[in-house]
N, C-alpha and C positions, 0 to 999 in steps of 0.2 A: 496411613497415607494413601495405600492402594483404593479404601473405600472412598476417601475424599477426590482421588482423581476420577474413580467410576462416577461418582455423582455427576462431577463436572461434565463427563464425556456424555452422561444420559441427558443433561441440560441442552447440551449442543444439538442432538439428534432433531428435536421438533423444531429448533430454530433454522437449521438448514433446511429442513422439508419446507418451511413457511416461505423462506427465501426462493427456494426452487419453484414454489408455487406462485409466487407473486411474478417471479421472472417470466415463468412460461404464460401466465395471464397478460402481461404487458406485451409480449411477442408475438401471441397467437389468439387472444381473445379480444383484446383492444384493436389491434391489427389482425385481421383474417389472413389466412395463407393467399387469398387472392390479392389483398393489399401487399403482401410482401412481395409477391411475384411481380405485379405492376410496379412498384417502388424499385425492384432490382432490375427490371428490363427498361426502366427508364422513358416512361413517357405516359401520356394519358391515352393515346390512340394504340394502345397494345391488343392483338388479336387475341380472340378467345383460345385459340390454337396455340399460340405462343405460351400463352398463361399456362394452359393444360400440360403442355410438354415440359414447361420449367418446373412444375410442381411435381409432375410424375418423376423427373430425372433426380430430384432431392428428398424425395418422399413427403412432400407437403399435399398429396393428395389423398391422404389417408383421412378418417374422421379424428377428432381432437382426444377424446378420452375413451370413447365406446365405439367398438365397431360389431354392428348387429349382423354384418355378412360372415364375420369369422365364426369358428366354432373352438368351445373350450376356453383354454387360457388365451388364446389367440384374439378373441373379442377385447383384450384389453392390450395384448402386446402388439397387434397390428394397428396402431394409433400413434399420432404425432407426438402425444405426451410420452409414451413409453421410448420412441427412438431418439427424440430430441431433449427430453428433460430427465427421465427416470434413469437412463444410461449415466447420467453426469455422475451419480452417486458413486459408481465404480470407475470413475474418472475415464469412461469411454466417451470422448468428446466428438467423436465422428469426423466427417469432412467438412470443409468449408463450402461456401456456395459455389467456389470456382473449382471444388475437387481436391484441394490440399488437405494434408492430413494435419489436423489442427494439434494433436498430440506431440507430433513430430516438430512442428513449428514452435511450439511451447517449449520443448526441450532444447531447441537450438538457441532461442531467444532469451532464454531466462539466465544464462551466464553474462552476457553484456549488462542486463539489468542488475544483476548482483553486484557486478565488477563496480558498479557506480555506486549502489546503495550501500554496501557495506563500509567501504571507506568513510562515505559521508556520514553514515551514523555512529561509528566508532570515533572518528575525529571530531566530529560535531558534538558528541556527548562530552568528550575529554575537554573540548575548549569551552563549551558552553557552562559546564560544572566549574571548572576552574575560575573563569572570569566571574560567575555567580558568587563562588565562595570569596574571592578577593573583594567583590562589592559588599558581601555581609560582613566581611572581616572589617571593612573601613565604613560601615554603615553610618548614615547621617553625616557623613564627611563630603568634602568636594568632589573625591575621586568616587563616591557613591552616586551623587547627584548627576556628576558628569556622565558616568558609566549608564545611568537610567536615561539620560537624554538621549546619550547616543544610540541606545537600544531602542528608543521609540522613533528615532529618525532611520534606522537600519530596517526596521519592519514596517514602516511607512511607505517604503520605495517597493515598487514591483518588482516580482522576479524577472521579468521581462528586461528591465533596465540593467540587472547583473549580468543577464546572459548577453545581450547584445553588446554593453560596455566592456565585459570581459573578451568578447571575441574580438572587438576593435582594438583594444589596448593590447591584449596578450598575444593574438595571434596576427592581427592585421598589422600594427604598428612596430610592436617588438620581436615578432616573428619566433616567439620562444615555443610553442606549440602548434598544431594544425588547428584551423579553425573549425573543422567538424571532420567526420568520418569515423572509420574503426578498422582494426586490424585483429589477427589472431596472436594468441601467445604473448610473449614480453613486448611486441611490436604496439600491443593495445594500451600500454602505460601512457605513452605521449598523447593518446587521445583522450584519456581519462582524467589528466591532470587538470585540466581545465574545467570540466563539468563538475568535479568534486570540490574544486575551489569556490565556484560561484555556488554551489550548493550550500557550503560552509558558511560562506559571506552572507547569503541570503537568510540562513536560519539563525544566525548570531544573535540578532535582535530578539525575537520572540523566545528563544530557548533561553539566552541568559535572564531575560526578567522572569520567565517561568520558573526556574531554579532558584532565582534570588527570591523569589515570593515563598517558596518552599522553605529554604534555609532561615529566612528571617522569620517564618511563623515557628519553626523549631526552637529557634534561640529563644524565644519567649517562654518555652516550656519550663515547668519546675525542676525537671532533671537537669537542665542546663544550669540554672540558678545554683543547684546542689554542687555540680562540678565546678563552678566558679568558687563557691563557697570552700572547696576543699584545696583551693590554691592552684588549680590547673591553668595552664596557661590558654590563652584565647584560641591559639591556633591548634592546640590540642584538643579543647572543646569541640572546635569546628570538625577536625578530621576524625576523631574518635567516637564522638557521641552524635553530633548534628548531622553529619553526612551519612552514618549507619542508620540513624531512624529516618532519614528522608528517602530511603530508597524504595518505600512503598509507592509513594506519588510520583517518583521517578520512573518507576516500572511501568505504572499506569500510563506515562506519557509516552514511552517507549513502544508499548503495545500497540498504539495508534498508528504508528508507522511501520509496524511489521509488515503488514501486507504489502507495502511500498518496495520492501527490500527484494520480493520476488516480481511483484507486477510491474515496477519501474516507473519512472516519471514521465508522464504524458509530454509536457512541455520541454523538459530538458533533453530526452531522447530525440524529440523531433527537430530541435534547433541544432543539435550537436551531431544529427545523423548518426545515432546510435542505433544499431540494429536490435533493440531489447523489445520487452514486451509491452513497454508504453506506447512505443513508435506503431507497435503490431496493432494496437486496439486504434489509434489514430487512422492507420492505415485501412484498417477493416470499417471503420465508420465512414470514411470519405469513399471507399467501394460499396457501402451498402451491404456488406457481408454481415449478415445479422448472426449466423451460426457462430462467427469467432467471437461477436460481442456476447453473445449468450455465454458462451463456453468462460469467457474470462471473467463475466460478472460472478458466475457461479464458483470458478476458482479463488475470486477475491473474497468471497464470502467464506469459503472454506479456509483460507489462510487466515481471515481476520478472527473467526472462532478458536482456531488452532492458537493464535497469538494470545487470546482470552484465557485459554486453558493454561498454556505455559506461564502466564502471569499469575494465574492463581497457584500453580504449582510453586511459583519463585516465592510467591507470600510466605509460603510455609517455611521457606528457608531463610528468610529474613524478619519473619514476625512469627514466633511460636505460639501466639494467641490465635494464629488463624487455623492451627491445626486441632483447636479445640471444638470449632464449629461443625 
């Protein structure tokens, strides 16, 4: 097991280095520091003195990769790459272009994002898998056909409709919960109910169809026919055999949304006024604060790779065959 995990960790290193290099190239090679300064200062008629001062204040006046004026190891350390990208590997995110500590902002904003994402994930998995198993149990019946049609309808509607419709119906008309905002502690629950419900309804269509397809594929396997031949009830076959063997594709689907648990939802947090990491990225893009955007892109890559590694590890728990590879 330890050797298996070590291999997966070693595979992740070159991927993370590649992502870091690509991100650096997009921000500093495709767009030069002069371009970044000009965009941030907000105009075509920016003076050379203003650009020079802006770059010097934020460390953008250094060479990209190699500093010939420095000596020894400082030839590589006194560069934009070392200050802005290499330090990301030790999670030193530095300061935003407006001077704020990015790491502090992330620590403060991660909790509202998790407060929305974790209930949405857990409740969504429970509801989607339950509905999918019911449709698989009544496969090829009117219940199954109606469920598939309803799933297609739900997944065809934009998430914006659910957000705006939920705010109008639940908050503005019925006055059950606040329309937007956030509070600390227990008081945050009333602000989280509507975003979680909207996220759940918006994901039922695609989630149910995905899990239904997985269950129907497993139902046609030979081991299921053998279980039925032994006289097991259909409900017992679904829960004890089909669900267990469908865990690998289910885990694969879950890992895709693991980074969202931490990074937050851009649209949901913006519309509901949740001060999470999703709205943090939106605010940074609007303010043209590329330091924050770079840090969040790198952090998202790290979380996605960590999710893949955790998924590989979980595979060994649900499928003993993986341990042999």
